[in-house]
C-alpha positions in Angstrom: 159.3 46.4 27.9 157.2 45.7 24.9 153.7 47.2 24.9 151.2 44.8 23.5 148.0 46.3 22.1 145.2 43.6 22.0 143.9 43.7 18.4 141.0 41.5 17.2 139.7 40.9 13.7 136.2 42.3 13.4 135.5 41.1 9.8 137.0 38.4 7.6 138.5 39.0 4.2 135.9 38.9 1.5 138.3 37.9 -1.3 141.7 36.2 -1.6 145.1 37.5 -2.9 145.3 34.6 -5.4 142.5 33.2 -7.5 142.2 29.5 -8.0 143.7 29.8 -11.6 146.8 31.4 -10.2 147.3 28.6 -7.8 146.6 25.9 -10.4 149.2 27.5 -12.8 151.7 27.4 -9.9 150.9 23.7 -9.3 150.7 22.9 -13.0 147.2 21.5 -12.6 144.7 21.7 -15.5 141.7 19.7 -14.1 139.1 20.9 -11.5 138.9 17.8 -9.3 141.1 19.4 -6.6 139.6 22.9 -6.8 138.1 22.8 -3.3 141.4 21.6 -1.8 143.3 24.4 -3.7 140.8 27.0 -2.5 141.4 25.9 1.1 145.2 26.1 0.6 144.9 29.7 -0.8 143.0 30.8 2.4 145.4 28.8 4.6 148.5 30.5 2.9 147.0 34.0 3.4 146.3 33.3 7.0 149.8 31.9 7.5 151.4 34.9 5.9 149.3 37.3 8.1 150.2 35.4 11.2 153.9 35.2 10.4 154.2 38.9 9.6 151.3 40.6 11.4 150.5 42.1 8.1 147.0 42.1 6.7 146.8 40.8 3.1 143.1 41.4 2.0 140.9 44.1 3.3 139.7 43.4 6.9 138.4 45.4 9.8 140.3 45.4 13.0 139.8 46.8 16.5 142.7 47.6 18.8 142.2 48.3 22.5 144.3 50.5 24.7 144.2 51.4 28.4 144.6 55.1 27.7 145.7 57.4 24.9 149.4 57.3 24.2 151.2 60.3 22.5 150.9 58.4 19.2 149.0 55.2 18.5 151.2 52.7 16.8 149.2 50.5 14.4 149.3 46.8 14.1 148.2 44.5 11.2 149.1 47.0 8.5 148.8 48.4 5.9 146.0 50.6 7.2 143.5 51.7 4.6 141.5 54.0 6.9 140.5 54.7 10.5 136.8 53.8 11.0 136.6 55.4 14.5 138.4 56.1 17.7 136.1 55.6 20.6 136.9 55.9 24.3 135.2 55.6 27.7 135.4 59.1 29.3 136.1 59.7 33.0 132.3 59.4 33.7 132.2 55.9 32.1 130.3 57.2 28.9 131.4 56.1 25.5 132.6 59.0 23.3 134.0 59.3 19.7 137.1 61.3 18.9 136.4 63.8 16.1 138.3 62.5 12.9 139.4 66.1 12.3 141.5 65.9 15.5 143.9 63.2 14.3 145.7 61.9 11.2 147.1 58.6 10.0 150.8 58.7 9.2 152.4 56.1 7.0 156.2 56.1 7.1 156.6 52.9 5.3 155.2 49.3 5.1 156.5 48.7 8.7 155.5 51.9 10.5 152.1 53.5 10.6 150.6 55.5 13.4 147.9 57.9 14.4 148.8 61.3 15.8 147.0 64.4 16.9 146.8 67.4 14.7 148.4 70.6 16.0 146.9 72.2 19.1 144.7 69.1 19.9 145.0 66.7 22.9 143.7 63.3 23.6 140.8 63.3 26.1 141.1 61.8 29.6 139.7 58.3 29.9 138.1 56.0 32.5 140.6 53.7 34.1 139.9 50.3 32.4 141.9 48.0 30.2 140.0 48.9 27.0 139.3 52.6 27.6 140.4 53.4 24.0 139.2 51.4 21.0 140.5 52.1 17.5 138.6 50.5 14.7 140.2 50.5 11.3 140.4 48.9 7.8 143.6 47.3 6.9 145.0 45.2 4.0 145.0 45.6 0.2 141.7 46.7 -1.5 141.9 43.9 -4.1 144.2 41.1 -5.4 145.8 43.4 -8.0 147.1 45.6 -5.2 148.8 42.8 -3.2 152.6 43.0 -3.7 154.0 40.3 -5.9 156.5 39.1 -3.1 153.5 38.3 -0.9 151.9 36.3 -3.7 155.2 34.4 -4.3 155.4 33.6 -0.6 151.8 32.3 -0.6 152.4 30.3 -3.8 155.5 28.7 -2.4 153.6 27.6 0.7 150.6 26.4 -1.3 153.0 24.3 -3.5 154.7 22.9 -0.5 151.5 21.9 1.3 149.9 20.5 -1.9 153.0 18.4 -2.7 153.3 17.1 0.8 149.6 16.5 1.7 149.1 13.4 3.8 152.7 13.4 4.9 154.0 14.3 8.3 153.1 17.8 9.6 154.2 20.7 7.4 157.7 22.0 8.1 157.0 25.2 10.1 160.1 26.9 8.6 158.1 27.5 5.4 155.8 29.8 7.4 158.5 31.9 9.0 159.4 35.2 7.5 161.7 34.9 4.5 164.0 37.2 2.6 161.2 37.9 0.2 158.9 39.3 2.8 161.0 40.5 5.7 160.0 44.1 5.0 156.5 43.2 6.2 157.7 42.2 9.7 157.6 45.7 11.2 154.3 45.4 13.2 155.5 42.3 14.9 158.0 44.3 16.9 155.3 46.0 19.1 
């Protein structure tokens, strides 16, 4: 059985992986009359990539909810930059915060990141409710320069496809499915 950890986006990305000039070069456009449309397509391509791969492109804050503490907390919407907090509802129904010195973030690769306890520590007991544990964290790449080129290529390909086919029938969804360029980012979708 797959264990789904509800995760919600707390903040939106403050920047994009591509600037408008990158997209215009890809589209071979030199004028500015379609800049607003191109900006919309850049955001749309980032969101499509994130949805298709469960991989955060630009820095965003997330909150994951759990019923209780598992042995390790497998992360979603990677790459994780940092853990903001791990809060939980104790057995008395009072919100508490786990001391950051009690856990560590492990990054095995782009597909697998998790939180584990440090030696000789244990997770506290929680109140029985569906969101007894709440992990808040920053994920994504800090700036556009840090975004891997294969993600940018995927986004440019989708931007080009949508731009060239605007006004036509609905966009071919196969363009938004994971491709050979970006399959390494599909790891978090397995959980």
